[in-house]
C-alpha positions, -999 to 999 in steps of 0.1 A, spaced: 0 -4 -2 9 37 -4 21 54 28 24 92 26 54 110 36 62 115 73 57 150 84 96 154 92 107 149 56 89 177 46 109 197 72 144 183 71 167 166 43 197 142 45 229 158 28 265 142 33 249 119 63 236 150 81 203 164 87 197 199 76 166 216 74 149 222 41 151 257 25 118 280 18 115 307 -6 88 331 7 78 354 -22 63 385 -8 64 423 -20 61 438 20 90 425 40 102 451 65 109 478 61 78 484 42 50 492 68 13 483 63 -6 457 75 6 437 48 43 441 59 28 428 95 16 399 82 47 390 59 68 393 86 49 370 111 46 343 84 84 345 77 92 340 116 67 314 121 84 294 90 117 301 100 109 279 131 112 248 113 128 257 79 157 279 63 138 306 51 149 327 25 126 359 10 123 370 -24 109 405 -29 115 439 -45 143 468 -42 123 491 -19 120 528 -34 114 559 -15 79 562 -24 70 532 -1 56 540 32 83 524 55 89 521 91 121 530 104 142 504 127 118 474 114 136 442 103 129 409 98 151 379 110 153 365 73 175 367 46 159 387 16 167 388 -19 158 418 -35 155 422 -72 143 449 -97 110 457 -95 103 466 -130 108 498 -151 71 512 -149 67 501 -111 101 518 -105 93 549 -119 56 551 -97 78 542 -64 115 546 -72 122 581 -65 104 606 -39 110 642 -46 115 661 -16 86 687 1 104 715 -10 104 706 -47 78 686 -54 53 713 -67 80 738 -80 94 743 -113 106 708 -133 101 689 -103 65 699 -103 60 691 -137 79 658 -133 60 647 -107 27 653 -126 39 638 -157 46 607 -138 9 608 -125 -6 610 -156 16 583 -173 10 560 -142 -27 565 -145 -23 554 -185 -5 525 -170 -32 513 -145 -61 517 -174 -41 490 -195 -21 466 -167 -30 433 -163 -29 410 -130 -18 442 -107 6 474 -110 36 446 -100 34 430 -137 67 441 -150 83 427 -118 73 390 -128 105 384 -149 130 391 -129 112 373 -99 114 342 -125 148 347 -130 157 349 -98 141 320 -86 152 297 -113 187 305 -107 186 295 -71 155 269 -63 165 233 -56 141 200 -65 133 199 -28 130 233 -18 96 243 -8 80 277 -21 52 299 -3 39 327 -26 16 352 -6 -6 382 -16 -15 409 -28 1 415 -50 -7 385 -73 17 388 -93 36 371 -65 18 340 -72 20 341 -110 55 346 -108 59 313 -87 37 296 -112 63 304 -139 94 293 -121 81 261 -111 67 253 -143 80 216 -150 89 215 -118 76 195 -86 84 213 -58 60 221 -29 39 252 -35 20 268 -7 -4 301 -28 -12 322 2 -45 347 -6 -47 371 17 -75 387 -6 -91 372 -34 -84 380 -66 -112 375 -94 -136 374 -69 -126 404 -51 -160 423 -58 -140 454 -48 -118 456 -80 -140 440 -111 -122 428 -140 -138 434 -175 -129 421 -206 -100 406 -218 -82 413 -182 -113 393 -168 -103 365 -194 -63 367 -186 -68 369 -150 -93 340 -147 -70 319 -167 -40 325 -146 -59 317 -113 -71 282 -124 -36 276 -135 -25 288 -101 -49 268 -80 -47 240 -100 -7 236 -97 -6 247 -59 0 221 -34 -15 239 -10 -38 269 -9 -48 292 18 -74 321 23 -79 343 55 -115 338 56 -138 305 54 -159 328 34 -133 330 5 -125 296 8 -161 285 3 -169 309 -27 -137 293 -42 -148 262 -37 -180 266 -53 -166 284 -85 
């Protein structure tokens, strides 16, 4: 008869006769010093996983335009990649208060706002979509066959990047949805965007080894979908 692997096999592995902890790649955009409720959640998840696993975070380079909490750190090592050109344009720099509305600096700020509004009108997945190639490259270069992967949203680009990085790989993958995606009534998708995002969501949920939601209602809604 087929027996299930012992729980310890998911936590440790043997290398050269020594038992070592398995590595977990935690994909999130809001590692400290980024501030906010999702950053608090990411930090708690990282520290909980670090109690049993060797955790390495994969995230974006933090621009000055992000809300930050001075002195807040996480105990896990975080590999940071480029967030992509469009995202860097929106968050990579932040004019000082005394120049923001004067001369060229004020014009540049307004021009950036117009460009980002146009980008948001045509974006698919979310505003982190141009980070996905950098995430995929960083993970594929480093991941081993017995490593575990955890991706947590928002943004959903974390899940898309994990799915692409694990293409033709059998690594255990936990997809953690802090918010619903296509079932989120506050962010309705229409037309081709809805078609593409529904396709990606289905692929992610079929490939992920385990899917977690924050509420029973969201879990039940996806179960009935």
